[in-house]
C-alpha positions as CSV (number, residue, x, y, z in Angstrom):
1,X,20.7,-34.3,1.3
2,X,18.0,-34.7,2.4
3,X,18.1,-33.2,5.7
4,X,19.4,-30.3,3.8
5,X,16.2,-29.4,2.0
6,X,14.7,-29.9,4.9
7,X,16.9,-27.7,7.1
8,X,17.0,-25.0,4.3
9,X,12.9,-25.3,4.4
10,X,12.7,-24.8,8.1
11,X,15.3,-21.5,7.7
12,X,12.8,-20.5,5.1
13,X,9.8,-20.5,7.0
14,X,12.0,-18.9,10.4
15,X,13.0,-16.1,8.1
16,X,9.3,-15.5,7.2
17,X,8.3,-15.5,10.5
18,X,10.3,-13.4,11.9
19,X,10.3,-10.9,8.7
20,X,6.3,-11.1,9.3
21,X,6.4,-10.9,13.0
22,X,5.8,-7.2,14.4
23,X,4.2,-6.5,11.1
24,X,0.5,-7.2,11.9
25,X,-2.0,-4.3,13.3
26,X,-1.7,-3.8,16.6
27,X,-5.3,-2.2,16.8
28,X,-7.2,-5.4,15.3
29,X,-8.9,-7.2,18.4
30,X,-7.1,-9.5,20.5
31,X,-8.9,-12.9,21.5
32,X,-8.0,-16.5,23.2
33,X,-9.8,-19.8,21.9
34,X,-8.6,-21.7,25.1
35,X,-12.4,-23.0,25.7
36,X,-14.6,-21.7,28.4
37,X,-12.2,-19.2,30.0
38,X,-12.3,-17.4,26.3
39,X,-11.7,-13.7,26.6
40,X,-11.8,-10.8,24.5
41,X,-10.2,-7.8,24.6
42,X,-11.5,-4.6,22.6
43,X,-9.9,-1.8,21.7
44,X,-11.7,1.7,21.0
45,X,-12.3,2.2,17.4
46,X,-11.0,5.7,16.0
47,X,-11.2,7.6,13.3
48,X,-10.6,6.0,9.9
49,X,-7.8,8.6,7.9
50,X,-9.2,9.7,4.5
51,X,-8.2,12.2,2.1
52,X,-5.8,15.2,3.1
53,X,-4.9,13.6,6.4
54,X,-1.4,12.1,7.7
55,X,-1.1,8.7,8.4
56,X,3.0,6.6,9.2
57,X,3.5,3.5,8.2
58,X,7.1,2.0,8.9
59,X,9.5,4.9,8.4
60,X,7.0,7.2,5.7
61,X,4.4,9.8,6.7
62,X,1.6,9.6,3.6
63,X,-1.3,12.0,2.7
64,X,-3.3,11.6,0.0
65,X,-4.0,14.4,-1.3
66,X,-7.0,14.1,-4.2
67,X,-8.7,10.9,-6.4
68,X,-9.6,11.0,-9.8
69,X,-11.7,7.8,-11.8
70,X,-12.9,7.7,-15.5
71,X,-9.3,7.9,-17.1
72,X,-9.0,6.7,-20.3
73,X,-5.1,7.4,-20.7
74,X,-2.0,8.6,-19.5
75,X,0.7,10.2,-20.9
76,X,0.8,12.5,-23.8
77,X,-0.2,12.3,-27.6
78,X,2.9,10.0,-28.1
79,X,3.4,8.2,-25.0
80,X,0.9,7.0,-23.5
81,X,-0.9,4.0,-21.9
82,X,-4.7,3.2,-22.5
83,X,-7.0,1.6,-19.7
84,X,-8.4,-1.8,-20.3
85,X,-11.6,-0.5,-17.9
86,X,-10.6,3.3,-16.4
87,X,-8.0,4.7,-14.6
88,X,-8.0,5.9,-11.5
89,X,-5.6,8.4,-10.5
90,X,-4.9,8.7,-6.7
91,X,-2.3,11.6,-6.2
92,X,-0.4,10.6,-2.7
93,X,2.4,12.5,-0.9
94,X,5.2,10.5,0.9
95,X,7.2,11.9,3.3
96,X,10.6,9.9,4.6
97,X,10.0,10.4,8.6
98,X,13.4,7.8,9.6
99,X,16.5,7.9,9.4
100,X,18.2,6.3,6.4
101,X,17.0,5.9,3.1
102,X,14.0,4.3,2.1
103,X,13.0,3.2,-1.1
104,X,8.9,3.9,-2.3
105,X,7.4,1.5,-4.8
106,X,3.6,2.1,-6.6
107,X,4.0,-1.9,-6.6
108,X,3.1,-2.4,-2.7
109,X,0.2,0.1,-2.7
110,X,-2.6,-1.8,-3.3
111,X,-6.5,0.0,-3.8
112,X,-9.9,-1.6,-2.7
113,X,-13.8,-1.4,-4.4
114,X,-16.6,-1.9,-1.3
115,X,-16.9,-5.8,-2.2
116,X,-13.1,-6.2,-0.9
117,X,-12.2,-6.6,-4.2
118,X,-8.1,-5.8,-4.5
119,X,-6.3,-3.9,-7.1
120,X,-2.5,-3.2,-8.2
121,X,-1.2,-0.1,-9.2
122,X,-1.0,-0.5,-13.4
123,X,3.2,0.5,-13.1
124,X,3.8,1.0,-17.1
125,X,0.9,3.8,-17.1
126,X,2.3,5.2,-13.7
127,X,5.6,5.9,-15.4
128,X,3.4,7.6,-18.2
129,X,1.6,9.6,-15.3
130,X,4.6,10.9,-13.7
131,X,6.5,12.5,-15.8
132,X,9.2,12.3,-12.9
133,X,9.3,8.7,-12.2
134,X,8.5,9.6,-8.7
135,X,6.4,6.3,-7.2
136,X,8.7,4.3,-9.5
137,X,11.0,2.5,-7.0
138,X,11.7,6.1,-5.7
139,X,15.0,6.0,-2.7
140,X,13.4,9.2,-0.7
141,X,16.2,10.5,2.1
142,X,15.4,11.3,5.3
143,X,13.3,14.3,5.7
144,X,12.6,14.7,2.0
145,X,9.2,14.0,0.1
146,X,8.1,13.0,-3.2
147,X,4.2,13.6,-4.8
148,X,3.5,11.1,-7.2
149,X,0.2,9.4,-8.8
150,X,-0.5,6.2,-8.5
151,X,-2.9,4.5,-11.2
152,X,-5.0,1.7,-11.2
153,X,-6.6,0.1,-13.9
154,X,-10.1,-1.5,-12.7
155,X,-13.4,-2.4,-14.5
156,X,-15.3,0.9,-15.7
157,X,-18.4,0.7,-13.3
158,X,-16.4,-0.1,-10.0
159,X,-15.0,2.6,-7.4
160,X,-12.6,2.4,-4.6
161,X,-13.1,2.9,-1.6
162,X,-9.1,2.7,0.2
163,X,-6.6,2.2,-0.5
164,X,-3.7,0.8,1.7
165,X,-0.5,2.3,1.7
166,X,3.1,0.6,2.9
167,X,6.2,1.6,3.5
168,X,7.9,-1.5,1.9
169,X,7.1,-5.0,0.9
170,X,6.4,-6.4,5.0
171,X,5.2,-3.4,6.6
172,X,1.7,-3.8,8.1
173,X,0.5,-0.7,6.2
174,X,-2.2,2.0,6.7
175,X,-5.4,2.4,5.4
176,X,-7.0,5.4,3.9
177,X,-10.5,5.4,2.9
178,X,-11.2,7.2,-0.5
179,X,-14.8,7.8,-0.2
């Protein structure tokens, strides 16, 4: 029994490492720490993407269309969600540029404030903000696209500065400046 647990744990770790391989951003600085022969290779910095720019991660091409913060409630007079702090609504277009269907989920999309704090989407509020549930586990066929609103419930005095968009849980993601 003990050997089985060890083998299963090893397989889990190997699978996790295999899934994570290649998911890291290849634009990072590469360094080797082998004593006196340590070398550093830097790639030139590229212009960061902003609102209106097309960016790609995996099978998806994203375009952040707009951002609006300071929203207290999303939905209508009967069905709505009230913010704990303030809602920031990020409108994004997602196009499948792959050769097979891919599921888009709001829960994989992270937003960050200037101090590096990570915020997750408020999926329940997203359902009220998107009448057609366009950001909630929406399968997009090749060549098709959706436009939807990602909803973040953040403290009232906080300002979002960037968003990290992913085609899946295991993708490297792509960052778009919101400022």
